[in-house]
N, C-alpha and C positions, 0 to 999 in steps of 0.2 A: 183816279185810283192808281195806286202804285203797282209796278210790275210785280206779279207774284213770284217771278223767278229772280227778282233783283236782290240787291243787298239788303240785309235786315239790320236796321239801326238797333243797337243793343238796348236802347231804352224803350223800344216799342213793345207792346204786349203781343204775345202769340197765343194761339189756342192752347189752353191748358198751361199757360205760361206764368209770368211773374205775378206774385202776390205781394201786397204791401206788408212790410214788417216794420218793427220799430227802428230798424236801421236803414230803411229805404226800400226801393223795389228790388226784389230778389229775382235774378234771372233764372229761367228754367230752360231745359232743352226744348228746342223748336220742334214741336211734334209734326209740323208739316213735312219735315225731312224723312219721317219714318216710312211712309209708303214707298217712295222711290228707293230708299235704302234696302227695304225688304225685297221688293220686286227685283232690283238689280242683283242682290246677293243670292237669290234662289235660282237665277238663270243657269248657273253652272251645276248645282246639285241636281236640278231636275233633268238636265241633259246627261249627267253622269250616271244616273240611276235608271231612267226610263228605258235606256237601251238594253238593260239587263234581260228583260223578258222579250226583247225584239231580236236578240242574237240568233236564236234558233230559227224563227220564221224568215229572217233575212238570209240565213245560210241555205235554207230550203229554196228560197226564191232565186238565188244566184248560184246554187250548187256548190257552196263553199263550206269547208269543214270548220270546226271551232278554232283551229290554229290560224285560219285566215280571217274569220269574223272578229277574232280578238283584236285586230287592228282598228276596229271601230272604237274600241275602248282606248287602246294605246294612242291613237292619233289625237283624240281630244286632250288626253293628259299630257302628251308631248307638247302640243301647242300651248296649253294652259300653264304647264310648269315653266315654260320659257317666257310666256307673255305676262304672267302675274307680277313678278318683280319689275319688269320693264315698264308696264303700264303703271304700276305703283310709283315708280320713280317719276314718271311723267306727271302723275297726280300731285306728287310732292312739289313739283316745279310749277305746274300750270293750273292746278286746282282740279277738283273732281268733276265739275260740270262738263267741260269740253270732252274729256276722255270717256265719261259715262255715255254721253249722247253718241259719240262716234262708235264706241264698242257695241252698244246695244243695237245700233243700226245694222251691224254685221250679223247679229243673231237672226234678224228677219231675212237677210239675204241667204244665209246658210239654211234656214228653214225651207225656203223656196227651192234651193238647189237639192236638198235631201229629198223633198217631196217628189220631185220629178227625176231623180237619179236613174239613169238607164243601166248602170252596172255598179259593182262593188267598189271599183276605183273612184268613181265620182262620189259615191256615198262616203267613202273615207275622206275625200277632199272636203265635203260638206262638214264632216266632224272636225277637221282641222280648223275650218273657218269658225265653227261654233266655239272651239277652244279659245281662239283669239277674241271672239266677240264677247265671251262671258268673263273676260279678264278684269274688267273695271269694277264690277259690282262690289266685291268684298273690300279691296283696298280703298275704294271711294267711301264706303260706309265707315271704315275705321278712321280715315282721314277726317270725315265730317264729325265723328265722335270726338276726336281730339280737338278740333277747332271749336266745337261747341263747349267742350270742357274748359278751354281757355277763355271763351267768351263769358260763360256763366260762372266760372270759378268752382264748378262742381266736378271734381276729378274722379268720381265714383259712379259712372253710368251703368251700374249693375243691371238696372231694369231694361235699358235699351240693349245692352249686350245679350241679356237673356232672351229678349224678344228676337234678336237676330239669330241666336243659336236655335231657338225653338222653330223659327220659320225655316231655317236651313235643314234642320233635322226632319221637320214635317214633310218637306218636299223630297228630301233624300230618301226617306223611308216609304212615303206614299207613292214615289215614282214608279216602282214596279207594279203596284196595284193599278195606278192610273194608266201605265203602259199596257197592262193586260186588257183593261177596258177599251182603250183606244184601238188596240189591235183587233179586238172582237168586233168593233163597230166598223172601222175603216182600214184594217190591215196595218202592217208595220209602218207604212208611209205616213200614217196619221201621227206617229210619234215625232216625226220631223215637222209636219205641218203645224203642230202645236206652238212652235217657236214664232210663227208669224204674228198671231195676236198677242203673245207675251211680249215680243219686242215692241209692238205698237203701244202697248200700255206703258212699258218702261220708258219709251221715248217721250210720251205725253207727260207722264209724271215728272221726268227729269227736266223737261223744258219748262214746266210750270213752277216747280218747287225747289230745284237745286239753286243755290245762290250763285249769282254771277261774280266773277273775280273782282275784288275791290282794291287789291294792292297794286304795286307797280306793274306796268305792262310787261308781259313775258319777253325775254331776250330773243333776238333774231340773229340769223346768219351765223357767223363764226362763234359768237358768244354763246348762242343757244346750243350749238354743237359741243362746245366745251363743257357746258353745264350738263348736257345729256351724257357725255362720255361715251360717244358712239363706238370707239375702239373697245372699250370695256364691255359694252353690251354685246358686240360681235364675238369677243372671246368667250364671254359667258354662254352665248348661244351655241358656239362650237363645242364647248365642254359638255353642255347638257345634251345636245343632240347626239353627239358621239356616244355618250354614256347610255342614253335611253335606247338608241338603236342597237347597241350591244345587248342590253337587257332584254330587248324584244327577240333577239336571235343569238343567244350565247352559244356560238359554234366555233370550232377551230378556224373555219374559213373567214371569220370576222375578227381575227387576231389584231388587225390594224386599228380597230375602233378603240380598245383600251389605250393603245399607244397615243392615238389622237386625243383621247380624253385627258391623259396625264400631261401631254405637251401643251394643250390649250389651257388646262387648269394652271399650269406653272406660269404661262405667259399672262393669264388673267390676274394671277396673284401679284406678279411684278408690276403690271400696269396699275392695278388699284392701289398698291402701296406707294407708288411714285407720283401719281397724278394729283393735282390740287383738288379737283372736284370729282371724286370717284363715283361710279355707278352704284357699287356696293362698298361702303366704307369699311374695309377689312380691318383697319386699325382700330376703329371703334368696336366693330363686331368681335374682334379678337379679345378685347378686354371685357366683353359682356358675356361671361360664361353662362349665366342663367338663361340668356336668350338662345345661345347655342344648344344648351341642353334641352330647351323646349322644342327647338327644331328637330333634334334627334328623336325625341319622344313622339313628335307628330308623325315622322316618317314611319316608325315602327308600329305605332298604334293603328295608323290607317292602312298599313300593309295587311294587318289582320282584318280590319273592318271591310276593306274592299275585296279581299279574298273570299270572305263570307258572302258578301253581296252578290258577286258574280258566280262564284263556284256553287254556292248553295242553290241559287236560282236556276242555273243551268242543270244541275243534278235533279232538282225537283221536276223539271220538265222531261228530261231524257231518262234519268235513272229511276225516278219514281213514277213517271208517266202522267204528270199533271198537265193540264192545258196552260197556256201563258197567263190567262186570267186567274186560274186557280193558284199558279205559282206566285203571282203577284199578291193575291189575297192572303197567302200563307205568311207574307211579310208584315201583315197588319199588326200583330202583337209587338213586333219591333218598333213600329210607329207609335203605338199607344204607350208602351212602357218608356220609350225614349223621351217622348214629350212630357209624360208625367214626371219622370226623374228630373228633367230640366226645369220644369215649373216649380218643383219642390225645393230644388237645391240652388237655383239660379242666383239668388240674392245672398247666399252664404259665401263667405270669403275663402273657405278652406280649399285651396288648390291641391295640397298634398293628399288630403283625405279622399278627394274626388279621384285623383289619379290612382291611388292604391286600390280603391274599390273598383274602379273601371278596369284596371289591369287584371284583378282577380276575376271579375265577371267575364272577361274575354277567355281566360284559361278554362273556366267552368264550361262555357259555351262550346269551346273547341273540343273539350273532352266528350261532351254530349254528342257531337257530330260523329264520333267514332262508334256510337251506338246505332246510327241510322243504317238502313238497308232498303232494298227495293220494295220490300213488303211492310215497311214501317208505317204504323198508323198515323193519320194526319195530326192527331193530338200531340204526338211526339215532335213533329215538325214545328208545331205551334209553340211547344215548350222551348225548343232550341231558339226560335226567333225571339221569344219573350226574354230569355236570359241575355241574349245579345243586345236587347234594348237598354239594359242597365249601363254598360260601357258606352253605348251610343249616346245616351243622355248626359254622361258625366265627362267623358274625355274631351269632347268638342268645347264644352264650357270652360274646362280647366285650361286648355291650350289657348283659347281665344283670350281669356282674361290674363294669362301669363304674358302674351305678346303685348297686349295693351299697356301693361304695367312696366314691362322690361325694356321696350323699344325706345330708341331716341325719338323724342316728340317730332323733330323736324323731318324724320324719315319714317313716319308711321305708315304711309302708303306702301313704300317699298319693303318695309319690315313685315307688314301683314301679307304682302304678296309673296315674300320669300317663305313664310310659313306654308302658304298654299303650294309653293314649289316643292317643298319637302313632303307635303301630304300627297301631291300628285306623283312624286317619285315613288312613294309607298304604293300608290295605286298601280303604277307601272310594274313594280316588283310583283304585286299581287296578280296582275294580268298575266305576266310571264309564268308565274307559279301555277296559275289556273290552267293555262294552255298546256304546260308541261305535264301536269297531273292528269289531264283528261285526254290529251292527244286527239284522236278522231271521234271519241264518244264520251259524253259526260256520265260515266257509270259510277257505281258505288265504290269500287276499288280506287278509282281516281279521287273521289271525294275524301276517302280516308287518308290517302297520301297527302292531299292538300291540308287536311286537318292536322297532321303531324307537323307540317311546315308552319301552320298557324300557331300551334302550341309553342314551337321554338321561338317564333317572333314575339308571342305573348310573354314568355319568360323574360326575354330581353327587355321588353317594355317595363315589366315589373322591377327588374334590377336597375334600370336607368332611373326609376323613380325612387326606389328605396335607398340607393347609394348617392343620391344627389344631396350633398350637405347644404347647398343653397336653399333648397326647399325647407329643410329642417330649421335653418336659421331664420328664414322668413316666417315660418310658423311660430317660432318663439317670439320674434319681434311683434307679430300680429297679436299674440296673447298679451304681451306687456303693454301694447298700445291701447288695448281695450280697457286697461286698468287706469289709464291716465287721461286727463281732459285734453291734452294736446295731440291726441292720436289722429284727429281728422286732418291735421296739417302735415302729417308725415306720409312718405311714399309707402304704400302697402301692396303686398302681393297676395294677401289672403283676406 
């Protein structure tokens, strides 16, 4: 028998794979890759969201206010925002298998550290390790999608992209509910212990099913260092860390952090424009305006999304008086509506329409938050969560499909990772806004302040979509393509 994790000859059939046609065997996507892709890609969203209902009990356990427990959110996103494009670049160079196995093993270690953490500092350290450990799943999945598209000749993996989006949204939205149930059974430490079996499953699936590298052996020594562009990575890290640390504590005493950010960013730009093999090819990126616009939309859209996730959940517990499990269950309509919307629209190519409806849905939901109070009936909370499910189901699909179509094929891993960096930067902004709005207590006044901030970000998201001429041109191109027989051979955004 052949090694199930070994290379797959393109002529061999796979489960659900090639069928004979008049023109010969037609290659299909290798469905054996789907389980590890899904498990790897959900490790980050489950750790991003499950902590939402654990912040209050963790604060009680260690005597820490919301302004301190917010670091549990910020630490993971700081590590992930930094690690995603770095790991994505490593995937581009060395293939997804090695990085997937290494990163997911860190998830299990972080789960152990968090389960037995004696204080808040160690718990924050475990979250940092989780951030780095969950970096490989998404860029590895996008890289595998691109390689399979090249192997099979099918450049429209809408079904697989939709499956990944639904899996991520399912976990992201069910996370608070699952977290509430785990806390009810085993306390907040159970939310960290969950990573141990998840990492074991991911490692097993990755070892058995991810393809081994079949190309030239990876470079070593100085040549490998040149391909990795270690100075570029270091300057990128310095830029991002200084920026995010300032966002976590925007105070006059931290005036030096913006200075460090600008200086490191300038040095990074000069380095990437001059080096032969840059970490992030700014020359190509600068000429890819549609991809830059997608990154900007991702930042703003997820600023609103994460502000709702963390702010609404904390207010439901403290301001409305729900238990952690009840606060998690209130999020279920978000889960149901988001999954339904993704399933219904996943195979449709219209990115512009999805973004416009998603932006509008965010604005409506933010306006509804202003109606909430300490005595609001539970049904109103359920309505707000339901409305937020619409953009939850649309925006992720639209952004994911945009990057897949707009990014340079040879840098799919790093491009996908960079999208996550912008998304996590949005989550960091949301975390800072939440901590600033609530202060020492997640009350209704703080929730309303947060809602006004979310409304402003939602308006910006809508404007970035409506005034993007590239989206309109692509929509027109997609319409004309559907009218001609040669449309399948052309590059499509919609």
